[in-house]
NUKOLKOL-492521 format. One record per residue: residue in one letter; x, y negated, z negated of N, C-alpha, C in turn. Coordinates in steps of 0.001 Angstrom, whole numbers, always signed. Layout:
N
  rest       nu       nv       nw      cau      cav      caw       cu       cv       cw
     A        X        Y        Z        X        Y        Z        X        Y        Z
...
//
This chain:
306
  rest       nu       nv       nw      cau      cav      caw       cu       cv       cw
     M    -7255    -8485   -11319    -7524    -8967    -9967    -8856    -9713    -9957
     S    -8926   -10799    -9195   -10136   -11596    -9114   -11288   -10798    -8532
     K   -12501   -11115    -8988   -13688   -10479    -8418   -13963   -10999    -7014
     D   -13458   -12191    -6684   -13692   -12785    -5373   -12443   -12613    -4519
     L   -12418   -11589    -3675   -11266   -11329    -2825   -11197   -12365    -1721
     P   -10004   -12769    -1288    -9905   -13752     -215   -10408   -13178    +1098
     I   -11105   -14002    +1863   -11580   -13607    +3185   -10768   -14394    +4206
     N    -9936   -13694    +4965    -8998   -14350    +5866    -9527   -14414    +7291
     H   -10773   -14812    +7430   -11352   -14911    +8757   -12506   -15889    +8702
     G   -13170   -16103    +9832   -14294   -17010    +9864   -15527   -16410    +9215
     S   -16644   -17114    +9359   -17887   -16653    +8765   -18295   -15309    +9349
     L   -18661   -14376    +8473   -19086   -13056    +8934   -20365   -13138    +9756
     E   -21132   -14187    +9567   -22350   -14371   +10360   -22045   -14404   +11853
     H   -20836   -14868   +12206   -20461   -14975   +13618   -20246   -13614   +14275
     L   -20188   -12550   +13481   -20084   -11200   +14035   -21430   -10682   +14548
     L   -22512   -11239   +14036   -23828   -10700   +14342   -24205   -10947   +15796
     P   -24800    -9959   +16464   -25186   -10124   +17864   -26385   -11051   +17984
     P   -26538   -11729   +19116   -27690   -12635   +19285   -29031   -11925   +19128
     S   -29064   -10640   +19389   -30322    -9904   +19378   -30866    -9629   +17982
     W   -30058    -9803   +16930   -30496    -9352   +15617   -31726   -10110   +15104
     K   -31876   -11366   +15499   -33006   -12156   +15004   -34348   -11623   +15490
     A   -34320   -10837   +16567   -35562   -10241   +17078   -36123    -9190   +16125
     Q   -35312    -8733   +15166   -35795    -7755   +14185   -36680    -8399   +13118
     V   -36500    -9710   +12920   -37202   -10384   +11830   -38726   -10347   +12004
     P   -39278   -10624   +13196   -40739   -10518   +13335   -41277    -9137   +12981
     A   -40522    -8083   +13284   -40973    -6732   +12939   -40975    -6541   +11424
     W   -39963    -7080   +10743   -39937    -6991    +9279   -41125    -7731    +8674
     L   -41412    -8921    +9196   -42532    -9705    +8688   -43869    -9038    +9021
     A   -43959    -8470   +10227   -45204    -7811   +10638   -45496    -6584    +9785
     E   -44451    -5909    +9336   -44646    -4745    +8466   -45323    -5156    +7163
     D   -44966    -6349    +6667   -45490    -6817    +5387   -46848    -7518    +5537
     T   -47116    -8094    +6722   -48387    -8776    +6970   -48930    -8323    +8325
     P   -49484    -7123    +8408   -49906    -6581    +9698   -51194    -7188   +10238
     S   -51997    -7842    +9362   -53225    -8469    +9867   -53405    -9826    +9192
     Y   -54445   -10011    +8372   -54685   -11298    +7726   -53811   -11491    +6490
     D   -53387   -12726    +6278   -52639   -13087    +5069   -53622   -13742    +4110
     Y   -54327   -12933    +3342   -55396   -13441    +2487   -54872   -14360    +1384
     A   -53785   -13948     +732   -53236   -14774     -343   -52659   -16074     +212
     G   -52108   -16006    +1445   -51610   -17220    +2085   -52717   -18217    +2341
     F   -53902   -17722    +2683   -55070   -18592    +2872   -55380   -19346    +1582
     V   -55204   -18670     +465   -55523   -19270     -832   -54609   -20451    -1127
     V   -53309   -20309     -851   -52356   -21369    -1237   -52218   -22458     -182
     G   -52478   -22148    +1080   -52445   -23156    +2133   -51057   -23649    +2493
     E   -51029   -24839    +3108   -49814   -25393    +3709   -49162   -26494    +2879
     H   -49551   -26642    +1634   -48989   -27706     +814   -47472   -27528     +688
     P   -46676   -28612     +851   -45220   -28487     +722   -44820   -28135     -703
     R   -43924   -27184     -813   -43486   -26728    -2130   -41974   -26488    -2128
     T   -41401   -26509    -3316   -39989   -26163    -3520   -39927   -24963    -4456
     A   -39076   -23991    -4081   -38921   -22793    -4908   -37448   -22567    -5215
     T   -37176   -21880    -6312   -35806   -21554    -6699   -35581   -20054    -6563
     L   -34471   -19708    -5925   -34035   -18315    -5861   -33142   -18068    -7069
     W   -33568   -17148    -7908   -32831   -16836    -9130   -32127   -15488    -8994
     G   -30872   -15440    -9424   -30153   -14180    -9546   -30338   -13647   -10942
     K   -30927   -12451   -11070   -31278   -11915   -12384   -30365   -10788   -12838
     S   -29387   -10432   -12004   -28371    -9461   -12413   -27054    -9842   -11753
     T   -25964    -9397   -12340   -24640    -9743   -11825   -24331    -8931   -10575
     G   -23754    -9586    -9579   -23386    -8882    -8353   -22789    -9833    -7340
     I   -22458    -9297    -6175   -21888   -10074    -5082   -23012   -10492    -4137
     L   -23126   -11772    -3860   -24170   -12267    -2972   -23851   -11907    -1527
     A   -24792   -11234     -849   -24624   -10861     +554   -25994   -10798    +1219
     G   -26007   -11130    +2515   -27255   -11098    +3269   -27817   -12472    +3552
     V   -27006   -13494    +3372   -27455   -14877    +3553   -28052   -15135    +4937
     P   -27410   -14714    +6054   -28010   -14990    +7364   -29397   -14391    +7538
     F   -29610   -13192    +6993   -30897   -12517    +7129   -31975   -13237    +6317
     F   -31622   -13621    +5106   -32541   -14367    +4246   -32909   -15691    +4902
     D   -31910   -16402    +5399   -32147   -17693    +6052   -33119   -17562    +7222
     E   -32915   -16553    +8067   -33729   -16404    +9268   -35165   -16004    +8942
     V   -35348   -15164    +7942   -36705   -14800    +7536   -37479   -16051    +7124
     F   -36849   -16893    +6318   -37537   -18102    +5862   -37674   -19126    +6979
     R   -36693   -19205    +7866   -36798   -20144    +8991   -37998   -19803    +9861
     Q   -38193   -18509   +10113   -39309   -18112   +10960   -40660   -18321   +10276
     C   -40631   -18596    +8981   -41859   -18924    +8257   -41946   -20419    +7942
     G   -41106   -21205    +8632   -41182   -22661    +8503   -40503   -23242    +7284
     C   -39547   -22529    +6699   -38896   -22972    +5467   -37392   -23167    +5682
     T   -36766   -23901    +4780   -35315   -24116    +4812   -34714   -23685    +3478
     V   -33442   -23259    +3528   -32751   -22740    +2342   -31474   -23536    +2106
     E   -31275   -23985     +881   -30024   -24626     +462   -29363   -23722     -573
     W   -28153   -23252     -259   -27478   -22292    -1122   -26604   -22995    -2154
     H   -26611   -22482    -3363   -25770   -22999    -4441   -24645   -22037    -4795
     V   -24699   -20829    -4243   -23657   -19814    -4416   -23204   -19395    -3030
     K   -21906   -19303    -2820   -21358   -18929    -1516   -21442   -17421    -1307
     E   -21810   -17015      -90   -21858   -15591     +208   -20482   -14954      -25
     G   -20472   -13799     -642   -19226   -13118     -984   -18733   -13435    -2385
     S   -19388   -14407    -3048   -19023   -14770    -4416   -19874   -14005    -5418
     S   -19417   -13995    -6646   -20151   -13315    -7707   -21319   -14166    -8191
     V   -22464   -13534    -8340   -23598   -14167    -9015   -23468   -13798   -10485
     E   -23075   -14764   -11283   -22827   -14504   -12699   -23977   -15043   -13541
     Q   -24319   -14324   -14595   -25361   -14795   -15487   -24822   -15917   -16369
     P   -25549   -17032   -16481   -25057   -18168   -17270   -25061   -17859   -18759
     G   -24337   -18651   -19491   -24253   -18433   -20936   -25336   -19138   -21717
     D   -26400   -19588   -21034   -27449   -20332   -21734   -28560   -19433   -22270
     G   -28402   -18124   -22070   -29398   -17200   -22587   -30615   -17021   -21716
     S   -30647   -17680   -20559   -31818   -17587   -19682   -31889   -16258   -18938
     G   -30742   -15600   -18757   -30712   -14331   -18050   -30849   -14446   -16557
     K   -30660   -15658   -16023   -30765   -15825   -14584   -29916   -16995   -14128
     A   -29425   -16889   -12885   -28558   -17920   -12313   -29241   -18524   -11089
     K   -29133   -19836   -10927   -29729   -20525    -9777   -28856   -20274    -8552
     V   -29415   -19591    -7557   -28651   -19177    -6380   -28951   -20053    -5170
     A   -30208   -20453    -4995   -30581   -21264    -3833   -31874   -22008    -4115
     T   -32114   -23058    -3322   -33379   -23794    -3344   -34035   -23633    -1983
     V   -35292   -23255    -1970   -36020   -23007     -721   -37207   -23964     -661
     T   -37374   -24650     +464   -38469   -25599     +623   -39284   -25250    +1860
     G   -40581   -25570    +1806   -41454   -25326    +2939   -42894   -25248    +2504
     P   -43798   -24973    +3422   -45203   -24820    +3055   -45395   -23627    +2127
     A   -46306   -23771    +1168   -46517   -22706     +184   -46785   -21367     +862
     R   -47624   -21377    +1898   -47949   -20130    +2584   -46705   -19506    +3204
     G   -45830   -20326    +3794   -44603   -19826    +4400   -43645   -19250    +3381
     L   -43521   -19932    +2249   -42636   -19432    +1189   -43059   -18038     +729
     L   -44366   -17843     +594   -44851   -16576      +68   -44929   -15499    +1140
     L   -45055   -15893    +2408   -44954   -14932    +3497   -43559   -14320    +3565
     A   -42558   -15170    +3389   -41167   -14738    +3539   -40595   -14114    +2273
     E   -41222   -14382    +1127   -40630   -14048     -167   -40174   -12593     -283
     R   -41085   -11646     -125   -40736   -10257     -410   -39772    -9693     +614
     V   -39971   -10040    +1888   -39052    -9555    +2920   -37641   -10095    +2661
     G   -37547   -11385    +2387   -36240   -11987    +2139   -35563   -11417     +908
     L   -36334   -11247     -167   -35758   -10699    -1402   -35295    -9261    -1219
     N   -36078    -8454     -491   -35678    -7065     -261   -34362    -6990     +500
     L   -34239    -7812    +1549   -33002    -7847    +2334   -31815    -8253    +1473
     L   -31997    -9314     +693   -30902    -9848     -118   -30491    -8859    -1206
     A   -31476    -8232    -1852   -31184    -7287    -2930   -30407    -6084    -2426
     R   -30824    -5541    -1271   -30167    -4361     -706   -28770    -4696     -225
     C   -28645    -5773     +536   -27344    -6143    +1088   -26356    -6502      -26
     S   -26842    -7217    -1036   -25968    -7597    -2157   -25560    -6381    -2979
     G   -26456    -5412    -3112   -26100    -4191    -3837   -24973    -3441    -3160
     I   -25014    -3388    -1832   -23952    -2712    -1075   -22644    -3474    -1197
     A   -22707    -4795    -1090   -21495    -5605    -1234   -20886    -5433    -2626
     T   -21737    -5347    -3626   -21267    -5204    -5007   -20569    -3865    -5218
     A   -21183    -2786    -4724   -20576    -1459    -4857   -19278    -1367    -4070
     S   -19255    -1978    -2887   -18044    -1968    -2060   -16911    -2709    -2751
     R   -17231    -3883    -3308   -16206    -4673    -3995   -15654    -3937    -5201
     A   -16532    -3297    -5963   -16092    -2590    -7164   -15130    -1456    -6822
     M   -15465     -667    -5784   -14587     +438    -5424   -13280      -73    -4824
     L   -13367    -1123    -4030   -12151    -1673    -3439   -11205    -2198    -4512
     L   -11742    -2886    -5504   -10905    -3378    -6595   -10249    -2232    -7358
     K   -10990    -1148    -7525   -10434      +14    -8221    -9257     +588    -7438
     L    -9404     +675    -6122    -8326    +1185    -5279    -7122     +246    -5283
     R    -7383    -1046    -5216    -6270    -2008    -5229    -5532    -1961    -6561
     D    -6285    -1823    -7648    -5654    -1719    -8967    -4792     -463    -9084
     A    -5144     +567    -8297    -4364    +1813    -8290    -3199    +1749    -7307
     G    -3021     +598    -6641    -1894     +419    -5733    -2163     +784    -4293
     Y    -3414    +1065    -3971    -3754    +1480    -2603    -3862     +263    -1699
     A    -3180     +303     -546    -3161     -833     +376    -3964     -587    +1645
     G    -4532     +613    +1797    -5254     +950    +3017    -6677     +434    +3022
     A    -7467     +938    +3963    -8837     +478    +4156    -9830    +1365    +3412
     L   -10824     +711    +2795   -11993    +1405    +2270   -13107    +1207    +3293
     A   -13732    +2281    +3731   -14733    +2185    +4793   -16020    +2894    +4409
     G   -17110    +2438    +5024   -18394    +3101    +4871   -18511    +4254    +5855
     T   -19720    +4700    +6098   -19958    +5789    +7051   -21187    +5440    +7895
     R   -21633    +6408    +8710   -22829    +6213    +9524   -24088    +6684    +8795
     K   -23963    +6988    +7522   -25125    +7409    +6725   -25887    +6174    +6246
     T   -26562    +5536    +7198   -27294    +4305    +6919   -28792    +4534    +7091
     T   -29589    +3576    +6649   -31038    +3649    +6774   -31450    +3318    +8209
     P   -32198    +4196    +8881   -32612    +3895   +10255   -33314    +2538   +10352
     G   -32885    +1739   +11320   -33458     +420   +11512   -32851     -654   +10638
     F   -31978     -278    +9720   -31420    -1244    +8768   -29898    -1231    +8772
     R   -29326     -586    +9775   -27867     -392    +9806   -27099    -1713    +9813
     L   -27567    -2673   +10605   -26837    -3933   +10727   -26717    -4626    +9376
     V   -27796    -4629    +8612   -27778    -5268    +7293   -26844    -4517    +6352
     E   -26916    -3197    +6360   -26087    -2414    +5444   -24611    -2494    +5801
     K   -24291    -2458    +7080   -22898    -2603    +7493   -22383    -4006    +7166
     Y   -23243    -5003    +7290   -22869    -6379    +6944   -22524    -6477    +5454
     G   -23306    -5800    +4621   -23014    -5795    +3192   -21657    -5198    +2881
     L   -21258    -4153    +3612   -19922    -3573    +3444   -18849    -4616    +3722
     L   -19013    -5357    +4814   -18019    -6353    +5197   -17910    -7465    +4161
     V   -19048    -7934    +3659   -19025    -8983    +2640   -18309    -8491    +1384
     G   -18495    -7219    +1056   -17838    -6659     -122   -16356    -6392      +57
     G   -15865    -6538    +1297   -14438    -6342    +1554   -14097    -4993    +2130
     A   -15108    -4155    +2364   -14873    -2838    +2950   -14912    -2918    +4469
     D   -14443    -1855    +5117   -14507    -1748    +6571   -15845    -1102    +6937
     A   -16467    -1571    +8014   -17764    -1019    +8407   -17646     +360    +9040
     H   -16431     +787    +9410   -16215    +2026   +10164   -16929    +1885   +11501
     R   -17163    +2983   +12225   -17836    +2868   +13520   -19300    +2503   +13311
     M   -19819    +1650   +14180   -21194    +1216   +14049   -22175    +2283   +14509
     D   -21767    +3096   +15492   -22708    +4030   +16112   -21919    +5053   +16921
     L   -22612    +5946   +17592   -21953    +6992   +18374   -21195    +6446   +19575
     S   -21492    +5216   +19983   -20813    +4622   +21139   -19536    +3875   +20765
     S   -19283    +3699   +19463   -18174    +2836   +19037   -16823    +3538   +18986
     M   -16797    +4784   +18644   -15566    +5561   +18593   -15972    +7015   +18782
     I   -15086    +7827   +19322   -15415    +9232   +19525   -14958   +10019   +18309
     M   -15907   +10410   +17480   -15578   +11226   +16320   -16050   +12653   +16560
     L   -15115   +13575   +16534   -15414   +14989   +16744   -15488   +15684   +15390
     K   -16707   +15967   +14965   -16910   +16644   +13690   -16906   +18163   +13903
     D   -17071   +18897   +12826   -16955   +20358   +12933   -17931   +20941   +13955
     N   -19148   +20408   +14009   -20130   +20928   +14960   -19720   +20689   +16413
     H   -19071   +19545   +16669   -18579   +19284   +18024   -17494   +20297   +18408
     V   -16572   +20517   +17472   -15462   +21437   +17751   -15986   +22857   +17952
     W   -16878   +23297   +17070   -17418   +24657   +17202   -18186   +24816   +18509
     S   -18923   +23766   +18883   -19704   +23853   +20118   -18808   +23884   +21352
     R   -17666   +23181   +21277   -16751   +23151   +22417   -15874   +24389   +22482
     G   -15495   +24888   +21302   -14670   +26092   +21279   -13351   +25916   +20566
     S   -12738   +24728   +20669   -11470   +24483   +19975   -11247   +22984   +19858
     I   -10393   +22604   +18903   -10030   +21200   +18737    -9334   +20687   +19990
     T    -8426   +21466   +20532    -7660   +21040   +21703    -8576   +20733   +22881
     D    -9512   +21620   +23158   -10437   +21399   +24272   -11358   +20212   +24004
     A   -11805   +20074   +22756   -12711   +18985   +22409   -12021   +17627   +22567
     V   -10766   +17529   +22122   -10029   +16272   +22257    -9780   +15941   +23723
     A    -9423   +16943   +24513    -9177   +16713   +25937   -10426   +16174   +26630
     A   -11586   +16745   +26319   -12836   +16281   +26911   -13183   +14873   +26435
     A   -12917   +14597   +25161   -13195   +13268   +24617   -12325   +12206   +25266
     K   -11048   +12528   +25461   -10128   +11596   +26117   -10576   +11305   +27548
     L   -11064   +12330   +28220   -11522   +12166   +29590   -12758   +11264   +29637
     A   -13676   +11467   +28705   -14914   +10683   +28699   -14683    +9246   +28240
     G   -13847    +9064   +27213   -13668    +7741   +26617   -12621    +6880   +27273
     G   -11733    +7487   +28034   -10679    +6718   +28678    -9743    +6080   +27670
     F    -9113    +4989   +28095    -8113    +4346   +27235    -8745    +3450   +26172
     A   -10029    +3117   +26309   -10628    +2088   +25471   -11112    +2597   +24114
     L   -11357    +3895   +23995   -11929    +4424   +22765   -10959    +5350   +22040
     K   -10857    +5145   +20723   -10070    +6061   +19910   -10834    +7369   +19720
     V   -10066    +8432   +19489   -10654    +9742   +19216   -10254   +10154   +17801
     E   -11265   +10477   +16989   -11032   +10950   +15626   -11539   +12373   +15508
     V   -10808   +13206   +14765   -11191   +14602   +14591   -11299   +14917   +13098
     E   -12439   +15471   +12704   -12621   +15932   +11338   -11955   +17297   +11191
     V   -11101   +17454   +10185   -10367   +18716   +10015   -10538   +19235    +8590
     Q   -10389   +20542    +8462   -10563   +21211    +7169    -9244   +21720    +6592
     S    -8156   +21579    +7350    -6866   +22102    +6898    -5740   +21362    +7605
     E    -4517   +21543    +7085    -3354   +20953    +7760    -3159   +21548    +9144
     A    -3425   +22827    +9304    -3264   +23475   +10602    -4192   +22842   +11630
     E    -5421   +22548   +11243    -6340   +21876   +12156    -5892   +20459   +12447
     A    -5338   +19784   +11440    -4811   +18438   +11660    -3658   +18458   +12654
     D    -2775   +19420   +12515    -1655   +19550   +13460    -2157   +19763   +14881
     E    -3174   +20607   +15036    -3721   +20858   +16372    -4328   +19583   +16956
     A    -5052   +18815   +16113    -5672   +17576   +16578    -4629   +16549   +16989
     I    -3584   +16407   +16182    -2525   +15444   +16493    -1792   +15842   +17770
     A    -1484   +17104   +17892     -803   +17595   +19093    -1656   +17383   +20341
     A    -2982   +17451   +20188    -3886   +17279   +21324    -4071   +15813   +21704
     G    -3611   +14888   +20824    -3696   +13472   +21144    -4693   +12683   +20334
     A    -5206   +13232   +19235    -6150   +12499   +18398    -5488   +11241   +17826
     D    -6244   +10176   +17769    -5740    +8914   +17205    -5905    +8877   +15693
     V    -6930    +9578   +15196    -7223    +9605   +13766    -7585   +11034   +13381
     V    -7042   +11517   +12263    -7486   +12796   +11710    -8143   +12526   +10367
     M    -9324   +13117   +10171   -10047   +12964    +8917    -9914   +14243    +8104
     L    -9297   +14117    +6945    -9199   +15236    +6009   -10518   +15284    +5248
     D   -11342   +16268    +5557   -12708   +16306    +5038   -12822   +17223    +3837
     N   -13361   +16677    +2755   -13642   +17438    +1529   -12391   +18056     +910
     F   -11257   +17360     +998   -10046   +17762     +296   -10129   +17254    -1141
     S    -9471   +17933    -2055    -9323   +17391    -3408    -8350   +16214    -3343
     G    -8276   +15443    -4437    -7336   +14328    -4472    -5907   +14803    -4274
     D    -5493   +15813    -5032    -4133   +16348    -4899    -3920   +16949    -3521
     G    -4939   +17640    -3007    -4815   +18260    -1692    -4674   +17237     -582
     A    -5432   +16158     -677    -5353   +15108     +340    -3999   +14416     +309
     R    -3507   +14133     -872    -2209   +13459     -996    -1087   +14342     -432
     A    -1128   +15630     -780      -90   +16553     -308     -166   +16736    +1210
     A    -1374   +16878    +1740    -1526   +17071    +3181    -1090   +15830    +3953
     A    -1457   +14651    +3446    -1074   +13414    +4131     +444   +13260    +4158
     R    +1101   +13538    +3049    +2568   +13434    +2998    +3213   +14434    +3952
     S    +2716   +15656    +3960    +3261   +16697    +4824    +3097   +16334    +6300
     L    +1931   +15817    +6671    +1685   +15428    +8066    +2590   +14272    +8482
     R    +2763   +13334    +7586    +3649   +12194    +7886    +5078   +12680    +8169
     E    +5556   +13551    +7321    +6932   +14035    +7467    +7093   +14872    +8725
     R    +6103   +15698    +9004    +6210   +16619   +10133    +6120   +15898   +11485
     W    +5361   +14839   +11548    +5140   +14159   +12828    +5876   +12834   +12959
     R    +6703   +12501   +11982    +7418   +11224   +12024    +8273   +11128   +13288
     G    +8095   +10029   +14037    +8873    +9802   +15253    +8364   +10551   +16474
     K    +7305   +11351   +16311    +6789   +12143   +17426    +5443   +11614   +17932
     R    +4569   +11283   +17018    +3222   +10836   +17389    +2737    +9795   +16389
     E    +2030    +8770   +16891    +1410    +7780   +16020      -52    +8192   +15788
     F     -486    +8177   +14549    -1862    +8541   +14226    -2221    +7963   +12862
     L    -3511    +7892   +12605    -4018    +7442   +11310    -4610    +8631   +10564
     I    -4525    +8571    +9239    -5106    +9612    +8397    -6249    +9014    +7587
     E    -7409    +9624    +7711    -8589    +9231    +6939    -8956   +10365    +5996
     V    -9446   +10005    +4832    -9928   +10985    +3864   -11385   +10678    +3569
     S   -12228   +11703    +3556   -13649   +11505    +3305   -14236   +12754    +2661
     G   -15438   +12577    +2084   -16142   +13728    +1511   -16207   +13688       -1
     G   -17346   +13293     -550   -17565   +13341    -1991   -16836   +12291    -2800
     L   -16400   +11199    -2161   -15654   +10170    -2893   -16613    +9176    -3539
     R   -16360    +8914    -4824   -17172    +7986    -5606   -16251    +7089    -6416
     E   -16846    +6083    -7036   -16031    +5153    -7820   -15316    +5867    -8966
     D   -15929    +6927    -9507   -15333    +7596   -10666   -14228    +8595   -10299
     N   -14049    +8892    -8995   -12984    +9837    -8635   -12058    +9319    -7539
     V   -12348    +8116    -7015   -11613    +7648    -5838   -10151    +7348    -6133
     S    -9821    +7013    -7367    -8429    +6678    -7696    -7486    +7847    -7432
     A    -7998    +9075    -7499    -7167   +10256    -7246    -6701   +10319    -5792
     Y    -7358    +9570    -4905    -7008    +9570    -3481    -6172    +8349    -3092
     A    -5852    +7507    -4057    -5140    +6257    -3778    -3668    +6541    -3502
     N    -3369    +6835    -2268    -2010    +7134    -1840    -1796    +6479     -486
     N     -685    +5795     -318     -487    +5002     +897       +3    +5801    +2096
     D      +82    +7131    +1965     +209    +7966    +3158    -1155    +8105    +3846
     I    -2212    +7709    +3134    -3581    +7748    +3651    -3954    +6348    +4119
     D    -4410    +6229    +5352    -4723    +4915    +5922    -6131    +4444    +5595
     I    -7085    +5380    +5548    -8493    +5031    +5391    -9140    +5967    +4385
     I    -9860    +5403    +3439   -10701    +6173    +2535   -12138    +5806    +2874
     S   -12939    +6783    +3303   -14315    +6487    +3690   -15295    +7232    +2798
     T   -16431    +6576    +2548   -17435    +7141    +1653   -18787    +6509    +1926
     S   -19838    +7273    +1727   -21183    +6719    +1833   -21698    +6229     +486
     S   -20951    +6471     -576   -21442    +6124    -1914   -21483    +4618    -2154
     I   -20859    +3825    -1274   -20902    +2372    -1435   -22069    +1737     -685
     H   -22851    +2565      +21   -24012    +1990     +715   -25232    +2896     +715
     Q   -25110    +4096     +197   -26244    +5023     +168   -26639    +5264    -1283
     G   -27812    +4802    -1660   -28269    +4981    -3029   -27641    +4039    -4034
     T   -27089    +2920    -3565   -26484    +1962    -4491   -27561    +1138    -5186
     P   -27347     +732    -6445   -28315     -132    -7137   -28436    -1483    -6427
     H   -29625    -2039    -6437   -29842    -3367    -5873   -29397    -4444    -6859
     V   -29108    -5623    -6342   -28921    -6804    -7179   -30287    -7478    -7280
     D   -30686    -7850    -8470   -32048    -8330    -8710   -32149    -9836    -8486
     F   -33079   -10233    -7620   -33360   -11646    -7353   -34854   -11885    -7491
     S   -35224   -13131    -7783   -36636   -13518    -7759   -36761   -14916    -7169
     L   -37924   -15224    -6635   -38194   -16550    -6065   -39392   -17130    -6795
     K   -39206   -18307    -7399   -40277   -18917    -8178   -40524   -20349    -7698
     I   -41776   -20645    -7383   -42156   -22009    -6995   -42123   -22892    -8231
     D   -41575   -24099    -8069   -41434   -25046    -9165   -42818   -25532    -9615
     K   -43195   -25205   -10828   -44514   -25599   -11318   -44638   -27095   -11530
     D   -43515   -27765   -11830   -43570   -29191   -12171   -44058   -30043   -10994
     Q   -43890   -29544    -9755   -44263   -30340    -8595   -45741   -30234    -8268
     I   -46455   -29299    -8916   -47847   -29030    -8589   -48735   -29865    -9506
     K   -49560   -30710    -8909   -50482   -31551    -9665   -51896   -31002    -9524
     H   -52559   -30843   -10618   -53920   -30308   -10600   -54919   -31447   -10694
//
């Protein structure tokens, strides 16, 4: 299977809310909270820099990188399309030309570290997501691979964006996006049935209700109560496959619902869960603690005259 999966929709950048650009000044302010001493040294001379990809991975985070540099007075020309593989060339250099960035020297260096950090993190998530998705597809799985809400505070939009570029589903963005009743919600309410009834009342027709369950009996109770999605939490591969098949057979023609499996899934064990009675496989391992893709930005020395 190709490393570059087809994207059957418009630019993912169009999903981003108008408000996201307001985060960029805070990112820049974190890196330069007072005087930019090194920027004073280099000044405003126009310069051209090359963005180099120094490790193989999926390029993701282009809108964020672009905006960081735009707010520092620079422009970016991309040579690799977002969602494509950054491959190391066969010339022995160990790096691939990904983009050309132009602007005042001070602006280039103001934006450099913030932009590189964003790109490295987002691309790492896209790379891990793509790798796991390809593994599932190779195993014959046709359902969705999704992330979780285990994201870095203040950085969720970037991390969820990386999931989408990699071909994974972002899952719910926040507590307002879908009503998920986990074990603590059920225990606090008293029962799955009561918890689902209260959730349906609060969310109305517009929000789906998902219930985390530990057994088939709990799944049956959730489905009977009207849950739209049941999550089989911390099941083994064989256990999840057997439970999903049993639930499908028992409720066929009676209730429509989705089955999600989550808990401890990684690239090295996810194939055991690849069964098409399961609609969604969710994991935090594709966005939590994933390796970064290595990039560097170097100003072209040939343009500098002494």
